[in-house]
PyMOL Python script that loads the backbone (N, CA, C, O; Angstrom):
from pymol import cmd

cmd.read_pdbstr("""\
ATOM      1  N   MET A   1     -58.377  32.107 -43.282  1.00  0.00           N
ATOM      2  CA  MET A   1     -60.134  32.021 -42.786  1.00  0.00           C
ATOM      3  C   MET A   1     -60.522  31.028 -43.772  1.00  0.00           C
ATOM      4  O   MET A   1     -60.531  29.861 -43.378  1.00  0.00           O
ATOM      5  N   ASP A   2     -60.858  31.274 -45.029  1.00  0.00           N
ATOM      6  CA  ASP A   2     -60.916  30.260 -45.911  1.00  0.00           C
ATOM      7  C   ASP A   2     -60.472  28.991 -45.894  1.00  0.00           C
ATOM      8  O   ASP A   2     -61.193  27.992 -45.886  1.00  0.00           O
ATOM      9  N   GLN A   3     -59.050  29.019 -45.885  1.00  0.00           N
ATOM     10  CA  GLN A   3     -58.474  27.540 -45.748  1.00  0.00           C
ATOM     11  C   GLN A   3     -58.438  27.095 -44.642  1.00  0.00           C
ATOM     12  O   GLN A   3     -58.033  25.933 -44.675  1.00  0.00           O
ATOM     13  N   MET A   4     -58.762  27.593 -43.214  1.00  0.00           N
ATOM     14  CA  MET A   4     -59.559  26.651 -42.204  1.00  0.00           C
ATOM     15  C   MET A   4     -60.705  26.036 -42.249  1.00  0.00           C
ATOM     16  O   MET A   4     -61.127  25.013 -41.709  1.00  0.00           O
ATOM     17  N   LEU A   5     -61.284  27.024 -43.177  1.00  0.00           N
ATOM     18  CA  LEU A   5     -62.965  26.462 -43.666  1.00  0.00           C
ATOM     19  C   LEU A   5     -63.018  25.595 -44.770  1.00  0.00           C
ATOM     20  O   LEU A   5     -63.978  24.840 -44.921  1.00  0.00           O
ATOM     21  N   GLU A   6     -61.976  25.638 -45.639  1.00  0.00           N
ATOM     22  CA  GLU A   6     -61.772  23.802 -46.303  1.00  0.00           C
ATOM     23  C   GLU A   6     -61.261  22.625 -45.564  1.00  0.00           C
ATOM     24  O   GLU A   6     -61.634  21.464 -45.733  1.00  0.00           O
ATOM     25  N   ARG A   7     -60.531  22.971 -44.879  1.00  0.00           N
ATOM     26  CA  ARG A   7     -59.825  22.074 -43.790  1.00  0.00           C
ATOM     27  C   ARG A   7     -61.059  21.495 -43.121  1.00  0.00           C
ATOM     28  O   ARG A   7     -61.396  20.319 -43.262  1.00  0.00           O
ATOM     29  N   LEU A   8     -61.588  22.213 -42.528  1.00  0.00           N
ATOM     30  CA  LEU A   8     -62.534  21.543 -41.756  1.00  0.00           C
ATOM     31  C   LEU A   8     -63.916  21.228 -42.091  1.00  0.00           C
ATOM     32  O   LEU A   8     -64.810  21.033 -41.268  1.00  0.00           O
ATOM     33  N   ALA A   9     -64.056  21.182 -43.670  1.00  0.00           N
ATOM     34  CA  ALA A   9     -65.485  20.899 -44.001  1.00  0.00           C
ATOM     35  C   ALA A   9     -65.117  19.530 -44.237  1.00  0.00           C
ATOM     36  O   ALA A   9     -63.975  19.108 -44.417  1.00  0.00           O
ATOM     37  N   GLY A  10     -66.618  18.616 -44.213  1.00  0.00           N
ATOM     38  CA  GLY A  10     -66.672  17.095 -44.269  1.00  0.00           C
ATOM     39  C   GLY A  10     -65.798  17.007 -42.810  1.00  0.00           C
ATOM     40  O   GLY A  10     -64.928  16.174 -43.065  1.00  0.00           O
ATOM     41  N   GLN A  11     -65.714  17.203 -42.202  1.00  0.00           N
ATOM     42  CA  GLN A  11     -65.228  16.465 -40.382  1.00  0.00           C
ATOM     43  C   GLN A  11     -66.350  16.096 -39.588  1.00  0.00           C
ATOM     44  O   GLN A  11     -67.189  16.975 -39.385  1.00  0.00           O
ATOM     45  N   ALA A  12     -66.556  14.787 -39.023  1.00  0.00           N
ATOM     46  CA  ALA A  12     -67.246  14.927 -38.009  1.00  0.00           C
ATOM     47  C   ALA A  12     -67.640  16.003 -36.652  1.00  0.00           C
ATOM     48  O   ALA A  12     -68.644  16.506 -36.148  1.00  0.00           O
ATOM     49  N   PHE A  13     -66.000  15.982 -36.419  1.00  0.00           N
ATOM     50  CA  PHE A  13     -66.548  16.841 -34.812  1.00  0.00           C
ATOM     51  C   PHE A  13     -65.310  18.498 -35.212  1.00  0.00           C
ATOM     52  O   PHE A  13     -64.268  18.719 -35.830  1.00  0.00           O
ATOM     53  N   TYR A  14     -65.949  18.981 -34.685  1.00  0.00           N
ATOM     54  CA  TYR A  14     -65.488  20.926 -34.723  1.00  0.00           C
ATOM     55  C   TYR A  14     -64.937  20.795 -33.026  1.00  0.00           C
ATOM     56  O   TYR A  14     -65.171  19.947 -32.165  1.00  0.00           O
ATOM     57  N   CYS A  15     -64.114  22.043 -33.019  1.00  0.00           N
ATOM     58  CA  CYS A  15     -63.529  22.513 -31.643  1.00  0.00           C
ATOM     59  C   CYS A  15     -63.552  24.085 -31.955  1.00  0.00           C
ATOM     60  O   CYS A  15     -62.805  24.605 -32.783  1.00  0.00           O
ATOM     61  N   PHE A  16     -64.543  24.808 -31.157  1.00  0.00           N
ATOM     62  CA  PHE A  16     -64.943  26.434 -31.395  1.00  0.00           C
ATOM     63  C   PHE A  16     -64.051  26.958 -29.839  1.00  0.00           C
ATOM     64  O   PHE A  16     -64.416  26.888 -28.666  1.00  0.00           O
ATOM     65  N   LEU A  17     -62.536  27.579 -30.570  1.00  0.00           N
ATOM     66  CA  LEU A  17     -61.899  28.370 -29.348  1.00  0.00           C
ATOM     67  C   LEU A  17     -62.832  29.395 -29.255  1.00  0.00           C
ATOM     68  O   LEU A  17     -63.679  29.379 -30.148  1.00  0.00           O
ATOM     69  N   ASP A  18     -62.924  30.329 -28.384  1.00  0.00           N
ATOM     70  CA  ASP A  18     -63.076  31.511 -27.390  1.00  0.00           C
ATOM     71  C   ASP A  18     -62.188  32.242 -28.137  1.00  0.00           C
ATOM     72  O   ASP A  18     -61.146  31.587 -28.172  1.00  0.00           O
ATOM     73  N   GLY A  19     -62.090  33.060 -28.630  1.00  0.00           N
ATOM     74  CA  GLY A  19     -61.053  33.730 -28.707  1.00  0.00           C
ATOM     75  C   GLY A  19     -61.771  35.341 -29.056  1.00  0.00           C
ATOM     76  O   GLY A  19     -61.197  36.265 -29.633  1.00  0.00           O
ATOM     77  N   TYR A  20     -63.244  35.337 -28.492  1.00  0.00           N
ATOM     78  CA  TYR A  20     -63.848  36.727 -27.515  1.00  0.00           C
ATOM     79  C   TYR A  20     -63.029  37.043 -26.267  1.00  0.00           C
ATOM     80  O   TYR A  20     -62.459  37.993 -25.729  1.00  0.00           O
ATOM     81  N   SER A  21     -63.293  35.629 -26.078  1.00  0.00           N
ATOM     82  CA  SER A  21     -63.142  35.729 -24.453  1.00  0.00           C
ATOM     83  C   SER A  21     -61.569  36.039 -23.568  1.00  0.00           C
ATOM     84  O   SER A  21     -61.272  36.440 -22.443  1.00  0.00           O
ATOM     85  N   GLY A  22     -60.515  35.417 -25.297  1.00  0.00           N
ATOM     86  CA  GLY A  22     -59.422  35.362 -24.665  1.00  0.00           C
ATOM     87  C   GLY A  22     -58.572  36.520 -24.728  1.00  0.00           C
ATOM     88  O   GLY A  22     -57.398  36.507 -24.359  1.00  0.00           O
ATOM     89  N   TYR A  23     -59.514  38.097 -25.467  1.00  0.00           N
ATOM     90  CA  TYR A  23     -59.036  39.310 -25.345  1.00  0.00           C
ATOM     91  C   TYR A  23     -59.072  39.420 -23.881  1.00  0.00           C
ATOM     92  O   TYR A  23     -58.011  39.848 -23.425  1.00  0.00           O
ATOM     93  N   ASN A  24     -60.280  39.074 -22.718  1.00  0.00           N
ATOM     94  CA  ASN A  24     -60.045  39.453 -21.428  1.00  0.00           C
ATOM     95  C   ASN A  24     -59.049  38.995 -20.423  1.00  0.00           C
ATOM     96  O   ASN A  24     -59.116  39.131 -19.202  1.00  0.00           O
ATOM     97  N   GLN A  25     -58.188  38.474 -21.073  1.00  0.00           N
ATOM     98  CA  GLN A  25     -56.648  37.249 -20.536  1.00  0.00           C
ATOM     99  C   GLN A  25     -55.433  38.440 -20.646  1.00  0.00           C
ATOM    100  O   GLN A  25     -54.259  38.312 -20.300  1.00  0.00           O
ATOM    101  N   ILE A  26     -56.206  39.852 -21.342  1.00  0.00           N
ATOM    102  CA  ILE A  26     -54.620  40.376 -21.440  1.00  0.00           C
ATOM    103  C   ILE A  26     -55.143  41.834 -20.812  1.00  0.00           C
ATOM    104  O   ILE A  26     -56.144  42.506 -21.064  1.00  0.00           O
ATOM    105  N   ALA A  27     -54.259  41.991 -20.072  1.00  0.00           N
ATOM    106  CA  ALA A  27     -53.753  43.298 -19.196  1.00  0.00           C
ATOM    107  C   ALA A  27     -53.573  44.259 -19.560  1.00  0.00           C
ATOM    108  O   ALA A  27     -52.440  44.372 -20.029  1.00  0.00           O
ATOM    109  N   VAL A  28     -54.594  45.749 -19.625  1.00  0.00           N
ATOM    110  CA  VAL A  28     -54.180  46.869 -19.763  1.00  0.00           C
ATOM    111  C   VAL A  28     -52.724  47.441 -19.186  1.00  0.00           C
ATOM    112  O   VAL A  28     -52.547  47.044 -18.034  1.00  0.00           O
ATOM    113  N   ASP A  29     -52.122  47.899 -19.464  1.00  0.00           N
ATOM    114  CA  ASP A  29     -51.253  48.539 -18.966  1.00  0.00           C
ATOM    115  C   ASP A  29     -51.685  50.017 -18.130  1.00  0.00           C
ATOM    116  O   ASP A  29     -52.019  51.086 -18.640  1.00  0.00           O
ATOM    117  N   PRO A  30     -51.563  49.700 -16.810  1.00  0.00           N
ATOM    118  CA  PRO A  30     -52.064  51.116 -16.026  1.00  0.00           C
ATOM    119  C   PRO A  30     -52.159  52.885 -16.528  1.00  0.00           C
ATOM    120  O   PRO A  30     -52.883  53.877 -16.450  1.00  0.00           O
ATOM    121  N   ALA A  31     -51.255  52.544 -16.906  1.00  0.00           N
ATOM    122  CA  ALA A  31     -50.690  54.148 -17.667  1.00  0.00           C
ATOM    123  C   ALA A  31     -51.511  54.331 -18.385  1.00  0.00           C
ATOM    124  O   ALA A  31     -51.962  55.476 -18.339  1.00  0.00           O
ATOM    125  N   ASP A  32     -52.301  53.157 -19.645  1.00  0.00           N
ATOM    126  CA  ASP A  32     -52.853  53.370 -20.588  1.00  0.00           C
ATOM    127  C   ASP A  32     -54.822  52.997 -20.466  1.00  0.00           C
ATOM    128  O   ASP A  32     -55.636  53.090 -21.385  1.00  0.00           O
ATOM    129  N   GLN A  33     -55.033  52.660 -19.283  1.00  0.00           N
ATOM    130  CA  GLN A  33     -56.235  52.399 -19.078  1.00  0.00           C
ATOM    131  C   GLN A  33     -57.000  53.700 -19.053  1.00  0.00           C
ATOM    132  O   GLN A  33     -58.223  53.660 -19.185  1.00  0.00           O
ATOM    133  N   GLU A  34     -56.299  54.988 -18.873  1.00  0.00           N
ATOM    134  CA  GLU A  34     -57.527  56.250 -19.577  1.00  0.00           C
ATOM    135  C   GLU A  34     -57.937  56.554 -21.018  1.00  0.00           C
ATOM    136  O   GLU A  34     -58.796  57.327 -21.441  1.00  0.00           O
ATOM    137  N   LYS A  35     -56.964  55.618 -21.756  1.00  0.00           N
ATOM    138  CA  LYS A  35     -57.459  55.516 -23.428  1.00  0.00           C
ATOM    139  C   LYS A  35     -58.705  54.912 -23.336  1.00  0.00           C
ATOM    140  O   LYS A  35     -59.653  55.273 -24.035  1.00  0.00           O
ATOM    141  N   THR A  36     -58.769  53.981 -22.490  1.00  0.00           N
ATOM    142  CA  THR A  36     -60.098  53.094 -22.493  1.00  0.00           C
ATOM    143  C   THR A  36     -61.416  53.665 -21.804  1.00  0.00           C
ATOM    144  O   THR A  36     -62.329  52.869 -22.026  1.00  0.00           O
ATOM    145  N   ALA A  37     -61.744  54.482 -21.235  1.00  0.00           N
ATOM    146  CA  ALA A  37     -62.498  54.875 -20.625  1.00  0.00           C
ATOM    147  C   ALA A  37     -63.562  55.640 -21.148  1.00  0.00           C
ATOM    148  O   ALA A  37     -63.450  56.524 -21.998  1.00  0.00           O
ATOM    149  N   PHE A  38     -64.778  55.195 -20.508  1.00  0.00           N
ATOM    150  CA  PHE A  38     -66.120  55.513 -21.420  1.00  0.00           C
ATOM    151  C   PHE A  38     -67.289  55.805 -19.820  1.00  0.00           C
ATOM    152  O   PHE A  38     -67.209  55.130 -18.794  1.00  0.00           O
ATOM    153  N   THR A  39     -68.287  56.977 -20.054  1.00  0.00           N
ATOM    154  CA  THR A  39     -68.881  57.523 -19.169  1.00  0.00           C
ATOM    155  C   THR A  39     -70.279  56.811 -19.679  1.00  0.00           C
ATOM    156  O   THR A  39     -70.595  56.414 -20.801  1.00  0.00           O
ATOM    157  N   CYS A  40     -71.042  56.798 -18.348  1.00  0.00           N
ATOM    158  CA  CYS A  40     -72.010  55.980 -18.375  1.00  0.00           C
ATOM    159  C   CYS A  40     -73.299  56.818 -16.917  1.00  0.00           C
ATOM    160  O   CYS A  40     -73.011  57.594 -16.006  1.00  0.00           O
ATOM    161  N   PRO A  41     -74.279  56.378 -17.194  1.00  0.00           N
ATOM    162  CA  PRO A  41     -75.095  57.420 -15.736  1.00  0.00           C
ATOM    163  C   PRO A  41     -74.615  56.649 -15.036  1.00  0.00           C
ATOM    164  O   PRO A  41     -75.562  56.687 -14.250  1.00  0.00           O
ATOM    165  N   TYR A  42     -73.817  55.792 -14.492  1.00  0.00           N
ATOM    166  CA  TYR A  42     -72.897  55.009 -13.258  1.00  0.00           C
ATOM    167  C   TYR A  42     -71.920  56.097 -13.084  1.00  0.00           C
ATOM    168  O   TYR A  42     -71.859  56.844 -12.108  1.00  0.00           O
ATOM    169  N   GLY A  43     -71.207  56.114 -14.062  1.00  0.00           N
ATOM    170  CA  GLY A  43     -70.145  57.158 -13.389  1.00  0.00           C
ATOM    171  C   GLY A  43     -68.668  56.935 -14.466  1.00  0.00           C
ATOM    172  O   GLY A  43     -68.929  56.251 -15.455  1.00  0.00           O
ATOM    173  N   VAL A  44     -67.732  57.247 -14.410  1.00  0.00           N
ATOM    174  CA  VAL A  44     -66.438  57.258 -15.621  1.00  0.00           C
ATOM    175  C   VAL A  44     -66.039  55.819 -15.202  1.00  0.00           C
ATOM    176  O   VAL A  44     -65.994  55.499 -14.014  1.00  0.00           O
ATOM    177  N   PHE A  45     -65.703  54.819 -16.378  1.00  0.00           N
ATOM    178  CA  PHE A  45     -65.263  53.335 -15.976  1.00  0.00           C
ATOM    179  C   PHE A  45     -64.222  53.448 -17.002  1.00  0.00           C
ATOM    180  O   PHE A  45     -64.423  54.145 -17.997  1.00  0.00           O
ATOM    181  N   ALA A  46     -62.917  52.692 -16.799  1.00  0.00           N
ATOM    182  CA  ALA A  46     -61.739  52.388 -17.615  1.00  0.00           C
ATOM    183  C   ALA A  46     -61.648  50.619 -17.580  1.00  0.00           C
ATOM    184  O   ALA A  46     -61.764  49.891 -16.595  1.00  0.00           O
ATOM    185  N   TYR A  47     -61.460  50.325 -18.676  1.00  0.00           N
ATOM    186  CA  TYR A  47     -61.034  48.507 -18.915  1.00  0.00           C
ATOM    187  C   TYR A  47     -59.563  48.727 -18.218  1.00  0.00           C
ATOM    188  O   TYR A  47     -58.733  49.602 -18.462  1.00  0.00           O
ATOM    189  N   ARG A  48     -59.508  47.607 -17.233  1.00  0.00           N
ATOM    190  CA  ARG A  48     -58.328  47.219 -16.782  1.00  0.00           C
ATOM    191  C   ARG A  48     -57.913  45.452 -17.672  1.00  0.00           C
ATOM    192  O   ARG A  48     -56.935  44.730 -17.477  1.00  0.00           O
ATOM    193  N   ARG A  49     -58.865  45.284 -18.441  1.00  0.00           N
ATOM    194  CA  ARG A  49     -58.040  43.932 -19.685  1.00  0.00           C
ATOM    195  C   ARG A  49     -59.129  44.607 -20.574  1.00  0.00           C
ATOM    196  O   ARG A  49     -60.170  45.257 -20.475  1.00  0.00           O
ATOM    197  N   MET A  50     -58.224  44.036 -21.568  1.00  0.00           N
ATOM    198  CA  MET A  50     -58.729  44.620 -22.935  1.00  0.00           C
ATOM    199  C   MET A  50     -59.799  44.263 -23.327  1.00  0.00           C
ATOM    200  O   MET A  50     -60.201  43.106 -23.196  1.00  0.00           O
ATOM    201  N   PRO A  51     -60.464  45.215 -23.888  1.00  0.00           N
ATOM    202  CA  PRO A  51     -61.258  44.904 -24.796  1.00  0.00           C
ATOM    203  C   PRO A  51     -61.618  44.592 -26.051  1.00  0.00           C
ATOM    204  O   PRO A  51     -60.946  45.156 -26.915  1.00  0.00           O
ATOM    205  N   PHE A  52     -62.746  43.634 -26.549  1.00  0.00           N
ATOM    206  CA  PHE A  52     -62.718  43.695 -27.831  1.00  0.00           C
ATOM    207  C   PHE A  52     -62.918  44.962 -28.622  1.00  0.00           C
ATOM    208  O   PHE A  52     -63.494  45.838 -27.979  1.00  0.00           O
ATOM    209  N   GLY A  53     -62.581  45.283 -29.879  1.00  0.00           N
ATOM    210  CA  GLY A  53     -62.840  45.996 -30.485  1.00  0.00           C
ATOM    211  C   GLY A  53     -61.571  47.648 -30.560  1.00  0.00           C
ATOM    212  O   GLY A  53     -61.683  48.756 -31.083  1.00  0.00           O
ATOM    213  N   LEU A  54     -60.509  46.992 -29.763  1.00  0.00           N
ATOM    214  CA  LEU A  54     -59.785  48.427 -29.761  1.00  0.00           C
ATOM    215  C   LEU A  54     -59.122  47.977 -31.210  1.00  0.00           C
ATOM    216  O   LEU A  54     -59.117  46.767 -31.441  1.00  0.00           O
ATOM    217  N   CYS A  55     -58.457  49.037 -32.386  1.00  0.00           N
ATOM    218  CA  CYS A  55     -57.752  49.012 -32.941  1.00  0.00           C
ATOM    219  C   CYS A  55     -56.649  48.109 -33.353  1.00  0.00           C
ATOM    220  O   CYS A  55     -56.488  47.508 -34.415  1.00  0.00           O
ATOM    221  N   ASN A  56     -55.847  48.150 -32.162  1.00  0.00           N
ATOM    222  CA  ASN A  56     -54.468  46.900 -32.322  1.00  0.00           C
ATOM    223  C   ASN A  56     -54.897  45.584 -31.394  1.00  0.00           C
ATOM    224  O   ASN A  56     -54.068  44.738 -31.059  1.00  0.00           O
ATOM    225  N   ALA A  57     -56.213  45.529 -31.048  1.00  0.00           N
ATOM    226  CA  ALA A  57     -56.014  44.752 -29.943  1.00  0.00           C
ATOM    227  C   ALA A  57     -55.890  43.060 -30.954  1.00  0.00           C
ATOM    228  O   ALA A  57     -55.357  42.193 -30.262  1.00  0.00           O
ATOM    229  N   PRO A  58     -56.210  42.665 -32.089  1.00  0.00           N
ATOM    230  CA  PRO A  58     -56.396  41.589 -33.021  1.00  0.00           C
ATOM    231  C   PRO A  58     -54.605  41.562 -32.708  1.00  0.00           C
ATOM    232  O   PRO A  58     -54.177  40.651 -31.999  1.00  0.00           O
ATOM    233  N   ALA A  59     -53.899  42.318 -33.121  1.00  0.00           N
ATOM    234  CA  ALA A  59     -52.319  42.385 -33.721  1.00  0.00           C
ATOM    235  C   ALA A  59     -52.169  41.740 -31.758  1.00  0.00           C
ATOM    236  O   ALA A  59     -52.442  40.569 -31.496  1.00  0.00           O
ATOM    237  N   THR A  60     -51.934  42.256 -31.180  1.00  0.00           N
ATOM    238  CA  THR A  60     -51.635  42.061 -29.368  1.00  0.00           C
ATOM    239  C   THR A  60     -52.116  40.499 -28.793  1.00  0.00           C
ATOM    240  O   THR A  60     -51.370  39.785 -28.124  1.00  0.00           O
ATOM    241  N   PHE A  61     -53.557  40.116 -29.209  1.00  0.00           N
ATOM    242  CA  PHE A  61     -53.525  38.663 -29.046  1.00  0.00           C
ATOM    243  C   PHE A  61     -53.139  38.044 -29.632  1.00  0.00           C
ATOM    244  O   PHE A  61     -53.320  36.876 -29.290  1.00  0.00           O
ATOM    245  N   GLN A  62     -52.522  38.209 -30.623  1.00  0.00           N
ATOM    246  CA  GLN A  62     -51.839  36.955 -31.707  1.00  0.00           C
ATOM    247  C   GLN A  62     -50.917  36.665 -30.924  1.00  0.00           C
ATOM    248  O   GLN A  62     -50.104  35.791 -31.225  1.00  0.00           O
TER     249      GLN A  62
END
""", "prot")
cmd.dss("prot")
cmd.show_as("cartoon", "prot")
cmd.util.cbc("prot")
cmd.orient("prot")
C-alpha cells in the first residue's frame, strides 16, 4: 500500500477501483451458504454472494 501511495503522490489524476463491491461478484457455494447465515427480526438469512469481512475473503478476491 505504501508503494502505491508513493507512486500516486503528485499525480494530477486518480482512479478509484471499488474493491468493496468486487466481493459481491463472487458467489458463495450453496453448500457453504449456511456458514454465512445470520438472524434478524425478519428471519434467518444467508449470503449468496461473498460478503466483505469474511476471514478468507481477501485471499479469494485476489
